[in-house]
C-alpha positions in Angstrom: -32.5 -29.1 -11.3 -33.7 -27.7 -14.7 -31.7 -25.3 -16.9 -34.0 -22.4 -16.0 -33.7 -23.1 -12.3 -29.9 -23.3 -12.5 -29.8 -20.0 -14.4 -32.0 -18.3 -11.7 -29.8 -19.7 -8.9 -26.6 -18.5 -10.6 -28.1 -15.0 -10.6 -29.5 -15.1 -7.0 -26.7 -17.0 -5.2 -23.1 -15.7 -5.7 -21.7 -18.7 -3.8 -23.4 -21.1 -6.2 -22.1 -18.9 -9.1 -18.5 -19.1 -7.7 -18.6 -22.8 -7.1 -20.2 -23.7 -10.4 -18.5 -21.4 -12.8 -15.2 -20.2 -11.1 -14.4 -23.4 -9.1 -14.0 -21.3 -6.1 -15.3 -22.7 -2.8 -15.5 -19.9 -0.3 -15.0 -20.4 3.4 -18.1 -19.6 5.6 -17.1 -16.0 6.3 -16.3 -15.4 2.6 -19.8 -16.8 1.7 -21.4 -14.4 4.1 -19.7 -11.4 2.4 -20.6 -12.8 -1.1 -24.2 -13.2 -0.2 -24.5 -9.8 1.5 -26.4 -7.5 -0.8 -26.2 -4.4 1.4 -25.7 -1.1 -0.4 -23.2 -0.1 2.3 -20.8 -2.9 3.3 -17.6 -2.7 5.3 -15.2 -5.7 5.9 -12.3 -5.4 8.3 -10.2 -8.5 7.7 -6.9 -9.9 9.1 -4.0 -11.0 7.0 -4.3 -13.9 4.5 -8.1 -14.2 4.9 -8.7 -14.0 1.2 -10.3 -10.6 1.0 -8.9 -9.9 -2.5 -10.4 -13.1 -4.0 -13.7 -12.6 -2.2 -14.0 -9.1 -3.6 -13.0 -10.3 -7.0 -15.7 -12.9 -7.1 -18.2 -10.4 -5.9 -17.3 -8.0 -8.7 -17.5 -10.7 -11.4 -20.9 -12.0 -10.1 -22.3 -8.4 -10.1 -21.0 -7.6 -13.6 -22.4 -10.8 -15.1 -25.8 -10.6 -13.4 -26.4 -6.9 -13.8 -26.1 -6.0 -17.5 -24.9 -2.6 -18.6 -23.3 -1.7 -15.2 -20.0 -0.3 -14.2 -18.0 -1.7 -11.3 -15.0 0.3 -10.2 -12.0 -1.3 -8.3 -10.2 1.5 -6.4 -7.5 1.7 -3.8 -4.8 4.1 -2.6 -2.6 3.3 -5.6 -3.0 1.8 -9.1 -0.6 -0.9 -8.1 -2.9 -2.0 -5.3 -6.0 -1.8 -7.6 -4.2 -4.0 -10.1 -3.7 -6.8 -7.6 -7.5 -7.2 -7.4 -8.0 -6.6 -11.1 -5.4 -9.3 -11.9 -7.3 -11.7 -9.6 -10.5 -10.9 -11.5 -8.8 -11.6 -14.8 -7.3 -14.8 -13.4 -10.7 -16.1 -12.2 -12.3 -15.2 -15.6 -9.6 -17.1 -17.4 -10.2 -20.2 -15.3 -13.8 -20.4 -16.7 -14.1 -20.9 -20.5 -17.8 -20.2 -20.3 -17.3 -16.8 -18.6 -14.3 -15.8 -20.6 -16.1 -16.2 -23.8 -18.2 -13.2 -22.7 -15.2 -10.9 -22.5 -15.4 -8.7 -25.6 -12.7 -6.2 -24.7 -9.8 -6.3 -22.3 -7.0 -3.8 -21.5 -4.6 -3.5 -18.6 -7.1 -1.8 -16.4 -10.5 -2.6 -18.0 -12.6 -5.6 -18.9 -15.9 -5.3 -20.9 -18.5 -8.1 -21.1 -20.9 -9.0 -23.9 -23.8 -7.9 -21.7 -22.4 -4.3 -21.7 -21.0 -4.4 -18.1 -17.5 -3.1 -17.4 -15.0 -3.6 -14.6 -12.4 -0.9 -14.3 -9.4 -0.6 -11.9 -8.2 2.9 -10.9 -6.2 4.5 -8.1 -8.3 6.8 -5.8 -7.1 9.8 -7.7 -9.5 12.8 -7.9 -8.4 13.6 -11.4 -8.9 10.0 -12.7 -12.2 9.2 -10.8 -14.2 12.4 -11.5 -16.8 11.9 -14.3 -17.5 8.3 -13.6 -21.1 7.1 -12.8 -20.8 3.7 -11.1 -23.2 1.0 -9.9 -20.7 -0.8 -7.6 -17.5 0.6 -6.1 -15.1 -1.8 -4.3 -12.5 0.0 -2.3 -9.4 -2.0 -1.2 -7.3 -0.8 1.7 -9.9 1.8 2.4 -8.4 2.7 5.8 -5.6 4.5 3.9 -7.9 6.9 1.9 -8.5 10.5 2.8 -12.1 11.0 3.9 -12.8 13.6 1.1 -12.1 11.0 -1.6 -14.9 8.8 -0.2 -17.4 11.6 0.6 -16.8 14.0 -2.3 -15.9 11.6 -5.1 -17.0 8.1 -4.5 -20.5 8.8 -3.1 -21.5 11.3 -5.8 -20.7 8.7 -8.5 -23.2 6.3 -6.9 -26.0 8.9 -6.5 -27.8 8.6 -9.8 -27.6 4.7 -9.9 -28.4 4.0 -6.2 -25.2 2.0 -6.3 -23.4 0.0 -3.7 -20.1 0.9 -1.8 -17.9 -1.9 -0.4 -15.0 -0.9 1.9 -12.3 -3.5 2.5 -9.2 -3.1 4.6 -7.0 -4.2 7.4 -7.2 -1.8 10.3 -5.2 1.4 10.1 -5.9 4.4 12.4 -9.3 5.4 13.9 -9.6 9.0 12.7 -10.8 8.0 9.2 -13.9 7.1 7.3 -13.2 3.4 7.3 -13.2 3.2 11.1 -16.3 5.3 11.3 -18.1 3.0 8.8 -16.9 0.0 10.8 -18.7 1.4 13.9 -21.7 2.8 12.0 -25.0 0.8 12.4 -26.0 1.9 8.9 -23.3 -0.3 7.4 -23.3 -4.1 7.2 -20.1 -5.0 9.0 -18.0 -8.0 8.6 -15.1 -8.6 11.1 -12.8 -11.5 10.2 -9.8 -12.6 12.3 -7.1 -14.5 10.6 -7.7 -17.6 12.8 -11.1 -18.1 11.0 -9.2 -19.0 7.8 -8.8 -22.8 7.8 -5.5 -22.5 5.9 -3.8 -20.6 8.8 -2.5 -22.9 11.6 -2.5 -22.0 15.2 1.3 -22.7 15.2 1.8 -20.0 12.5 -0.3 -17.5 14.5 1.6 -18.2 17.7 4.9 -17.7 15.8 3.7 -14.3 14.5 2.6 -13.3 18.0 6.2 -13.9 19.2 7.6 -12.0 16.3 5.4 -8.9 16.5 4.5 -6.4 19.2 1.1 -7.1 20.8 -0.4 -4.1 19.0 0.9 -5.2 15.6 -0.3 -8.7 16.0 -3.8 -7.7 17.1 -4.0 -5.2 14.2 -2.6 -7.6 11.5 -4.1 -10.9 12.5 -7.1 -10.1 14.8 -8.2 -7.1 12.6 -8.3 -4.8 15.6 -7.7 -1.1 15.5 -4.4 -1.0 17.5 -1.4 1.2 17.7 1.6 1.3 20.1 1.7 4.4 22.3 5.4 4.9 21.6 5.1 5.0 17.7 7.3 7.8 16.5 5.2 8.1 13.3 1.5 7.7 14.0 -0.9 5.9 11.7 -2.8 9.0 11.0 0.3 11.0 10.2 1.4 8.4 7.8 -2.0 8.2 6.1 -2.1 11.9 5.7 1.0 11.8 3.5 -0.2 9.2 1.0 -0.9 10.6 -2.4 -2.9 8.2 -4.6 -1.8 10.1 -7.7 1.8 9.0 -7.1 3.1 5.7 -8.4 6.3 4.2 -6.9 9.1 3.1 -9.3 10.9 0.0 -8.1 12.8 -0.8 -11.3 15.5 1.6 -12.5 15.1 0.5 -16.1 11.4 1.5 -16.0 12.2 4.9 -14.7 11.3 7.9 -16.9 11.7 10.9 -14.5 10.5 14.3 -15.5 13.0 17.2 -15.1 13.5 18.2 -11.5 15.7 18.0 -8.4 16.2 14.5 -7.1 17.8 13.4 -3.9 18.6 9.9 -2.6 19.2 8.0 0.5 20.7 4.5 0.9 20.6 2.3 4.0 23.0 -0.7 3.9 22.4 -4.2 5.0 23.2 -7.7 3.8 22.4 -10.9 5.7 19.9 -9.9 8.4 18.9 -6.4 7.2 18.1 -5.2 3.7 19.9 -2.6 1.6 17.4 0.0 0.4 17.7 2.9 -2.0 15.2 5.7 -2.0 14.8 8.7 -4.2 12.7 11.9 -3.6 11.8 14.7 -6.0 11.6 18.3 -5.0 8.9 20.4 -6.6 6.0 22.8 -5.7 7.3 23.2 -2.1 7.1 19.5 -1.5 9.2 16.4 -1.5 7.7 13.3 -3.2 8.9 9.8 -2.9 9.3 8.5 -6.4 11.6 5.4 -6.2 12.1 2.8 -3.6 14.3 -0.3 -4.1 14.7 -3.0 -1.5 17.5 -5.4 -2.5 17.1 -9.1 -1.6 18.9 -10.3 1.5 22.5 -11.4 0.6 22.8 -8.9 -2.3 26.6 -8.2 -2.6 27.6 -4.6 -2.1 29.0 -4.2 -5.7 25.5 -4.8 -7.0 24.2 -2.1 -4.7 26.9 0.2 -5.9 26.0 -0.5 -9.5 22.3 0.3 -8.8 23.3 3.6 -7.1 25.4 4.5 -10.2 22.4 3.7 -12.5 20.1 5.8 -10.2 22.5 8.7 -10.5 22.4 8.4 -14.3 18.6 8.2 -14.5 17.7 10.8 -11.9 20.8 13.1 -12.2 20.9 13.2 -8.4 21.7 16.5 -6.6 22.8 14.7 -3.5 23.0 11.1 -2.1 23.3 10.3 1.6 24.7 6.8 2.3 24.8 5.0 5.6 28.5 5.0 6.5 28.3 2.9 9.6 30.0 -0.6 9.6 31.1 -1.4 6.0 29.4 1.8 4.8 32.6 3.8 4.6 34.2 1.3 2.1 31.0 1.2 0.1 30.9 5.0 0.0 34.5 5.0 -1.4 33.3 2.6 -4.1 30.3 4.8 -5.0 32.5 7.9 -5.3 35.1 5.9 -7.2 32.4 4.9 -9.7 31.7 8.5 -10.4 28.8 9.5 -8.1 30.2 12.8 -7.0 27.1 13.8 -5.1 27.5 10.9 -2.6 28.1 11.8 1.1 28.4 9.7 4.2 25.6 9.8 6.8 26.6 9.0 10.4 24.1 7.2 12.6 26.2 8.0 15.7 25.0 10.2 18.6 22.1 12.5 17.9 22.4 12.4 14.1 20.1 9.3 14.0 17.4 11.2 15.8 17.9 14.2 13.6 17.2 12.3 10.4 13.9 11.0 11.8 12.9 14.2 13.4 13.4 16.1 10.1 11.3 13.5 8.2 8.5 13.8 10.8 8.6 17.6 10.6 8.2 17.5 6.8 5.3 15.1 7.2 3.6 17.2 9.8 3.9 20.3 7.7 2.5 18.5 4.6 5.8 18.9 2.8 6.3 15.2 2.2 4.1 13.0 0.0 4.5 9.3 -0.8 2.7 6.6 -2.8 0.9 3.9 -0.9 3.3 1.2 0.1 2.1 -1.0 2.9 5.6 -2.3 3.9 6.9 1.2 4.2 3.9 2.4 6.2 4.3 -0.5 8.6 8.0 0.2 9.1 7.3 3.8 9.8 4.6 3.0 12.3 6.6 0.3 14.0 9.5 2.6 14.8 9.3 3.1 18.6 11.0 5.7 20.7 11.7 6.6 24.3 13.8 9.2 26.2 17.0 8.2 27.9 18.1 9.5 31.3 20.2 12.1 29.4 17.1 13.3 27.6 18.0 11.9 24.2 15.8 9.9 22.0 16.4 6.2 21.6 14.7 4.3 18.7 14.0 0.7 18.1 11.7 -1.7 16.2 10.1 -5.0 17.1 12.3 -8.1 16.9 12.5 -9.8 13.5 10.9 -6.7 11.9 12.8 -4.2 9.7 13.2 -0.5 9.3 15.5 -0.3 6.3 13.0 1.3 4.0 12.3 4.0 6.7 15.9 4.9 7.1 16.5 5.1 3.3 13.6 7.5 3.0 14.7 9.5 6.0 18.2 9.9 4.5 16.7 10.9 1.1 14.5 13.6 2.7 17.4 14.8 4.8 19.6 15.0 1.6 17.2 17.7 0.3 17.4 19.7 3.6 18.1 23.4 3.1 18.8 26.3 5.4 16.8 29.6 5.4 18.8 30.9 2.4 17.8 27.8 0.3 21.3 26.3 0.6 21.5 22.5 0.9 22.9 21.6 4.3 25.7 19.1 4.7 25.2 15.9 6.6 
């Protein structure tokens, strides 16, 4: 094959490009997506099928073979967009030939010698407006509000006749991603996890035992499923996601603006996680700003130290701490360390239902907003409920799953609860 023929094939065949220059050998379903040149493409994929790498290769090939173009990587949060952007940088760094073409690189942008750019952004209206793009790749598209896609992303492609690629695992049916998935005008790729040669049948069978049937079919068979008894529906959760919010997980990186901050802490150690959540009140809403899940086995003194640091950083108005089990002793330690706003939260009787009911009410009224966090979304949606013979609510979650993040957030939101006079209520 002559040099000119090789160059032409590199332009025309992204799979040849990936194998020759990036040393990436796609699986058959990945090759189908790479070679799909449709202007409207939707890919609904199961867990661990390599969607991030596939999209990263597609972005690189497009930028190198279409000079002077802009490719945008967007998602419900900057953190999620950076996962794909970092994969792009990693692939470029693996090829000396391609990396020599990088003339400018920042944390969120790479510019090539042919004038093309790849930029990573959250799906924030304020950050996206003004861009004119040639290719937009949307990760976790099922979590975006429809207006972001129809009123922001499509207009930026109008003048260029550009392409839109929507990638996601399933989440809800009342959203643009699901409608695109069922729209004959889109080129649709549906990839179950079992099609990935790296995933064994034994692993999938183990996951089927660990998850509810709906969760397994959603996560590994890429089907749009939801349990009928979910206390927090997928659509309700999606409606609360704010792409302009970023979630702090490191107390030393926190630089909170002035405001009212409230916290909740759910305790665990060996089987469950300890989690600390902080919300900020402002503009008639509560916004989740901090969420820290401690590794299993973290000693309680370390959790107490983190709570003390959080109180210093956020100047907490109130902290509710799970006082069940060892919680009462931990609460005494927290108070003894100087966190005077700390109170115990009982999970006995109807109080447990009251915490979740209050969170759901705030969500339904549009008074609670949170950054995109897939693990938190899953824990919220996995919370099941039923009524007992006495008419009370009983909650549970699937075996081997967790709901610690959910309870920490519920306690933080309840900590900010006020009565009709604006007075903070006691737990």
